[in-house]
N, C-alpha and C positions, 0 to 999 in steps of 0.2 A: 223204342229204341234206344238197343246201349250196346257201346264197344259196335259198328260197328261202318270205321271207317278203317279199316285193315284192308291189307287188297289181296283180295281173294278172299271174300266175302263169305260165311259160312252162319247161316244161318242155324245158332243149334237147338236140339230141341228139348226142351224143358218138360219133364211129366208131371209139374205145378201147374201147366199156359194149360188154356180148356182146351182140348182134344177140338171142340166144333171152329174154334178159330186157329189152330194149327192145321187143321183140313181144309179152311181155307187160305192160310199161308199159299201151302204147296197149292193148291189150285188157282192162284192170283203169280206165283212163280212158272208155275208153268204156261200161262195166259202169257205171261209176256216174255216168256224166251228166258224164265232166271232158275228154269229147274236147277243150274248148277249150283247157287248161293243155298237152298237150302241142306243141312246133316244129314250126316246117314247115320251119324253117330246119336246113340243114346247116352245123353248123361245122364247124374245124378240130381236131385232139385235144387233149382237155382235161383236161390232168395235174393229179392229184388226189388223193386218200386213198384210189380207185380201181383207182393206174394201179401201183401192186408188183404187188397180187393179181393184173388184165390181164397181166400183162408172166413172172408162173408157173405161167401156164393157168390160174385160180382165175376158172372168171364171178363178170362184177362189172358193178356201172351206178351211173352218176352224178347221179343225180338233186337236176340245179345248174340254177339259171334264169339263165342269162346274155345274155337275152334285156334284161331288165331292170335296168340298170347304173348308175340314176344317183346311189343315194344309197353305191354302196360305193365306201368307204376313198377316203368323204369328206364334209366337218364333218357333212351330216346322217345318217351312219350309224351312226342309233343306238335305240332303239323307238320311239319313236314313227311312226316310220315303218313296221312291220311293221303285215301285215294277214295276222289267226289267220286268218279265212276259208283266205286260202292255204299254210300251213301244215297245215292241217290237209287241205285236200285234198291236198296231195303224201301227210300223215301216212298217208291213207285207203289211195293209190293206193299206196303202199308195202309197204302189210298184205295189201295182196289179193293181189302180186305174191308175197309174202314168204311166206301163205301156203298161197296154188298150188306154187308151188314146193317149198313143203313135204313138199305132199297130190302133187308125185309127175308134177303137171301139166309 
């Protein structure tokens, strides 16, 4: 997970992430009632911490908000602009996906 603390969380679709994990992420968001946090905008490849794993064929996903960049690397990039509800939503989605993967879904 990266940059998930902005108000109005939108998890960006990264074509370098494993498609099956994205499908589980969308399913988890829907099951939790968080469909609105899944972006429908397609991005180019986002190179991030998951990239080396994906390059080795290890299933990986980058849960990142690449839509809300108004504070990213700006003087306002501080804790006063963190939305803890966004962080909680992202964490709940990630936890549910992790549980499903661990359970063999």
